[in-house]
Structure formats: structure tokens, C-alpha cells
C-alpha positions in Angstrom: 6.0 6.7 83.5 7.3 10.1 84.3 9.9 10.9 86.9 8.8 13.3 89.7 9.7 17.0 89.2 13.0 17.9 90.9 14.2 21.3 92.1 17.5 20.8 90.4 16.2 19.7 87.1 17.3 21.5 83.9 15.5 24.7 82.8 12.4 24.1 80.8 8.9 22.8 81.5 9.3 19.3 80.1 10.5 17.6 83.2 12.2 14.2 83.3 10.8 11.3 81.3 11.7 7.7 80.8 13.1 7.0 77.3 10.5 4.4 76.3 7.6 6.3 77.8 8.5 9.4 75.9 9.0 7.5 72.6 5.5 6.0 73.0 4.2 9.5 73.7 5.9 10.9 70.5 4.5 8.0 68.4 1.0 8.5 69.8 0.7 12.3 70.1 2.9 13.4 67.2 3.8 10.8 64.6 0.5 9.0 64.2 -1.7 12.1 64.6 -0.3 15.6 64.4 2.6 15.0 62.0 0.6 12.5 59.9 -2.0 15.3 59.3 0.7 17.7 58.1 1.9 19.3 61.2 5.5 20.0 62.1 7.2 20.1 65.5 10.8 20.5 66.8 11.7 19.1 70.2 15.0 19.4 72.1 15.8 16.1 73.9 18.4 16.4 76.7 20.2 13.1 77.2 22.5 12.5 80.1 24.9 10.1 78.4 25.5 8.4 75.0 23.5 5.3 76.0 20.3 7.2 76.4 20.9 9.1 73.1 21.5 5.8 71.3 18.4 4.2 72.9 16.3 7.2 71.9 17.6 7.2 68.4 17.0 3.5 67.9 13.5 3.7 69.4 12.6 6.7 67.2 13.7 4.8 64.1 11.7 1.8 65.2 8.5 3.8 65.6 9.0 5.3 62.1 9.0 1.9 60.3 6.9 -0.3 62.6 3.1 -0.5 62.3 2.8 -2.2 65.7 2.4 1.1 67.5 -0.2 2.4 65.1 -2.3 -0.8 65.4 -2.1 -0.7 69.2 -3.5 2.8 69.1 -6.1 1.9 66.5 -4.5 4.3 64.0 -3.7 3.9 60.3 -0.1 2.7 59.7 2.3 5.5 58.9 5.2 5.4 56.5 7.8 8.0 57.5 11.1 8.8 55.9 13.6 8.5 58.8 16.8 10.7 58.5 19.7 11.2 60.9 22.2 14.1 61.1 25.3 14.0 63.3 27.0 17.3 64.1 30.3 15.4 64.1 30.0 14.6 60.4 27.8 17.5 59.1 28.3 21.2 59.6 24.9 21.7 61.2 25.3 25.4 61.6 24.9 25.8 57.8 21.5 25.2 56.3 22.7 24.1 53.0 25.0 21.4 54.6 22.0 20.2 56.6 19.9 19.9 53.5 22.7 18.0 51.7 23.1 15.6 54.6 19.4 14.8 54.4 19.4 14.7 50.6 22.1 12.0 50.5 19.8 9.8 52.6 16.8 10.3 50.3 15.9 7.7 47.6 15.0 10.4 45.1 14.2 8.0 42.2 11.8 6.0 44.4 9.9 9.2 45.3 9.8 10.3 41.7 8.6 6.9 40.7 5.6 7.2 43.2 4.7 10.6 41.7 5.0 9.3 38.1 3.0 6.2 38.9 0.2 8.5 40.2 0.4 10.5 36.9 -0.1 7.3 34.9 -3.1 6.5 37.1 -4.6 10.0 36.6 -4.1 9.7 32.8 -6.1 6.5 32.9 -3.2 4.0 32.6 -2.4 2.5 36.0 1.0 0.7 35.9 0.0 -2.3 38.0 0.8 -5.4 35.9 2.6 -3.3 33.2 6.0 -4.7 34.2 8.5 -5.0 36.9 11.9 -3.7 37.8 13.6 -0.5 36.7 11.6 -0.4 33.4 8.2 -0.7 35.1 7.5 3.0 34.5 9.0 3.3 31.0 6.5 4.6 28.5 7.3 1.9 26.0 6.5 -0.9 28.5 3.3 0.7 29.7 2.2 1.4 26.1 2.9 -2.2 25.1 0.9 -3.4 28.1 -2.2 -1.4 27.0 -1.5 -1.9 23.3 -1.5 1.9 22.5 0.9 4.2 20.8 3.9 5.2 23.0 4.0 8.7 21.7 0.3 9.3 22.6 0.8 7.8 26.0 3.8 10.0 26.6 2.0 13.2 25.7 -0.9 12.3 28.0 1.3 11.4 31.0 3.6 14.4 30.4 0.7 16.8 30.6 -0.5 15.2 33.8 3.0 15.3 35.2 3.5 18.9 34.3 0.4 19.9 36.1 1.3 17.8 39.2 5.0 18.9 39.4 5.9 22.0 37.3 2.6 23.8 38.2 2.9 22.9 41.9 3.4 26.3 43.5 4.1 24.6 46.9 7.5 23.6 45.6 10.4 26.0 45.0 11.0 26.6 41.2 14.4 24.9 41.0 13.2 22.0 43.1 10.2 21.3 40.9 12.3 21.4 37.8 14.7 18.9 39.3 11.8 16.5 40.3 10.3 16.8 36.9 13.6 15.8 35.3 13.8 12.7 37.5 10.3 11.7 36.6 11.1 12.1 32.9 14.2 10.0 33.4 12.0 7.1 34.7 9.8 7.4 31.6 12.7 6.5 29.4 11.5 8.4 26.4 14.9 10.1 25.6 14.2 13.5 27.0 16.5 13.0 30.0 19.7 11.1 29.6 21.6 9.2 32.3 24.1 12.1 32.4 21.2 14.5 33.0 19.8 12.4 35.8 23.2 12.2 37.4 23.5 16.0 37.1 20.2 16.5 38.9 21.1 14.0 41.7 24.5 15.6 42.1 22.9 19.0 42.4 20.6 17.7 45.1 23.5 16.1 46.9 25.7 19.2 46.9 28.3 17.8 44.5 30.2 19.9 42.1 28.4 19.7 38.8 29.6 21.6 35.7 27.4 24.6 35.0 26.8 23.5 31.5 25.3 20.2 32.7 23.0 22.0 35.0 21.9 24.4 32.3 21.1 21.5 30.1 18.4 20.4 32.6 17.3 24.0 33.2 18.8 24.3 36.7 20.4 27.7 37.0 20.9 28.2 40.7 23.0 26.0 43.0 21.7 25.0 46.4 23.3 27.3 49.0 22.6 29.0 52.3 20.2 31.5 50.6 17.8 28.9 49.2 18.4 25.8 51.3 15.5 26.4 53.6 13.1 26.7 50.6 14.6 23.4 49.4 14.0 21.8 52.8 10.4 23.0 52.7 9.9 21.7 49.2 11.4 18.3 50.3 8.8 17.9 53.1 6.0 18.6 50.6 7.5 16.4 47.9 7.7 13.4 50.3 4.0 13.7 51.1 3.1 14.2 47.4 4.9 10.9 46.8 2.6 9.2 49.2 4.8 9.0 52.3 3.5 10.2 55.7 6.3 12.6 56.4 9.8 13.0 57.6 11.3 12.2 61.0 14.7 13.8 61.5 17.1 13.1 64.4 19.7 15.8 64.8 22.5 15.1 67.3 24.2 18.2 68.6 26.7 16.3 70.9 29.8 17.5 69.1 28.7 21.2 69.5 29.2 20.8 73.2 32.9 19.9 72.9 34.9 23.0 73.9 38.4 21.9 73.5 39.5 20.0 70.4 41.6 16.8 70.9 45.1 16.5 69.6 45.4 16.6 65.8 46.1 12.9 65.5 42.8 12.1 67.5 40.5 14.5 65.7 37.5 13.1 63.9 35.0 15.1 61.9 34.0 18.7 62.6 34.4 20.9 65.7 32.6 24.1 66.6 33.8 27.4 67.7 31.5 29.5 69.9 30.4 31.5 66.8 29.6 28.3 65.0 27.6 27.0 68.0 25.5 30.1 68.0 24.9 29.7 64.3 23.7 26.2 65.0 21.2 27.6 67.5 20.1 30.2 64.9 19.4 27.4 62.5 17.2 25.7 65.1 15.5 29.0 65.7 14.8 29.2 61.9 13.3 25.7 61.9 11.1 26.5 64.8 9.8 29.6 63.2 9.3 27.7 59.9 6.9 25.1 61.3 4.0 26.7 59.4 5.9 26.2 56.2 7.3 22.8 56.7 4.8 20.0 56.3 4.7 16.6 58.1 8.0 16.8 59.8 9.1 15.9 63.3 12.6 17.1 64.3 14.2 15.6 67.4 17.3 17.4 68.5 19.4 15.5 71.0 21.9 17.5 73.1 23.9 17.0 76.3 22.9 18.9 79.5 25.9 21.2 79.2 24.3 22.9 76.2 21.3 23.7 78.3 23.0 25.2 81.3 26.3 26.7 79.9 25.7 30.5 79.8 28.8 31.0 77.6 28.3 28.4 74.9 24.9 26.8 75.5 21.4 27.8 74.8 21.4 30.7 77.3 24.0 32.4 75.2 21.5 32.7 72.3 18.3 34.1 73.7 16.4 34.0 70.4 16.3 30.2 70.8 16.5 29.9 74.5 13.3 32.0 75.0 11.4 29.7 72.5 12.2 26.5 74.3 13.2 27.0 77.9 10.9 29.8 79.2 7.5 28.4 78.4 4.5 29.1 80.7 4.2 26.0 82.8 3.3 24.3 86.0 6.7 23.8 87.7 5.4 20.9 89.8 4.2 18.8 86.9 6.3 17.4 84.0 4.9 18.3 80.6 5.7 15.9 77.7 4.4 18.5 75.2 7.1 21.0 76.1 9.7 22.0 73.6 12.6 21.0 75.9 12.5 17.7 77.9 15.0 15.5 79.6 15.3 11.7 79.3 16.4 9.3 82.0 16.2 5.6 82.7 16.2 5.7 86.5 12.7 4.1 86.7 13.8 0.8 85.2 13.3 -0.9 88.5 9.7 0.1 89.0 8.4 -0.1 85.4 
């Protein structure tokens, strides 16, 4: 159910919506349809207090991992990677720090295993029944299962893997090299050692990895602000190549709204100057403009009302983003759940 439009509502054409109703709408109109087919959307969710933000975050996570909503809508079950980023613990105004926050929540070896398993299948040697556990995808185990030479199997699967990963122009060069190394590590044929695998994972996580170790796996460029967006784009494509439906990211900008820092002994995490807040808006603007490049990604950005109305520190202070989300052509008398900026409330509990 949607709350009636109000004259004093926040700027934007989304109107006011009940938390659960809007979550059902997102699951039905975005996750199970548009996003599942490769689309990308970013929505700003204005929450009046922490309880609404927590309720929305928990509900969004539930709809990512539950098939109940898909079955109710007669849709195929979806399998999203759910990621969360809090501006209090991540410098969300820096694209590389945003990517590292996401990368540290990704199970990279599982995704690589899905791609490698598909390479075995394409080579004519499906791994079902070839073994269990960490060694399931090792060349030696699969070769023993099919009673063939391990070297011949390795060459066949490697060629398939090179075509699927290294020749994939949809992925940034450094990203595809990293993914190929992780796949090789799972094959257990000696090309990639445990130290090499740790170096690749450290590179993805933003850890300090010696340059010599990175060169040994043919990674010559660290992830930084200049290439982090390309890495994020590659991540969305890699997730789908691994068989997952897409990525659902919840980005909490609550800390950005804090103007005065608490006393030193009470400080926790990161705080944002006005310049850093504007950089965070610029990052959101870049994500909105990159929706044609990102694949299968839903980005929900929760923020307090102050960031929508404050002309000094809020969205109005950065017109490049504000014009994209708050000045849509709209019917001012009817709430629009498709709008880029909407407000959540729970005032209809009594009549639901």
C-alpha cells in the first residue's frame, strides 16, 4: 500500500511507500525481471530513522536469498550475491575503497569454481560424481574418474578456460588475468601455487602485496581510483558468468549526514567533510551513468532526509546528482515506485 501524496513530502517523484510494499515491488519489478535479465538500476531510499533502514536492509537480503517471492510471482528462482557497504566503515567517496569493500564479501574461489566446472563440461568431462570437497575440480581427480591422462585433460580444459576467461573482452584485462589464475589454482596442476593464489586474492581485497608476487602472476597494475570502476563492471559480468543472477548492493550513507564529529574518545569509523560528501555524490552519479556498462546489478542507497533537503551538504549541493534523481518529470499527485528517489514509512501498519 502506498501513502497518499503530501504537500510537504521530500523532493522527488517517488512519494511515500510502506517498507514491505516497496520491497515486494523491488522483488517483482526489478530483481526477478529487469535485473535478472541483465539490467542495472540505482535507487535512493530515504529512511526516516534507523529502524526503517534496518527493516529495509533485512527485507532486501531476504528477497535475495528466498525463492518464495519468485514462486509467488510464477517466476524462476533467482540467486543474487547480496553485498552491503556502510559509509561508517568504508570511505564511500572513493571508488577503489567501495570496490574493496565489495570484494572482501565475495567468495572468489566459489565463483571461479563455477566457471571452471563449466569449462570441464564444455570440454566433455562434467565433474558431477568426480569427487567432493576442495579437490573436486583438481585435474588429477577428474582424470582418474574418467580414466584418462591428466596432462591431456589439463590441456583440453585449459584451452576451454582460456577462451572463456582470457579471451573475454567483457572483462578488464587485469581482472580476467586474476580470475584465470584462481581457476588454475583450483585445477591443482602446479601452475599456480598457494602463494600465487593468496597474492591474487590480496590484490582483489586491496591488501599490500609485494610487486614481485604480483608480477609472478602477471598482474602489473594495482586496483586504484583510475581503474576501480572497470573492476566493478567486470565483477558484475563475472558473477553472471559464474551462473549467479546478479548483485544486489545496499549502500548506507547515514554517516555522510553527520556534520559534527563526536569527541575523540567517542569516534567510530569514518567521518565526512563537505568535500568528501560531494565526492560521494559524484560516485553515485558515476554509477547512475554507468548503468549501461554494469550488468545485473541493483543498488539501493539508503540515506536520511537531511541529505535530501540540506542545500549546503545534501543532494541539492551537487546538482549533477540532484538533477538525475529529484527532478524527474512526474505526476505530483500520484506516488511513483519506479522513481529514482522514494521515501519509506511505516505509518500504514494499522490499516494493512
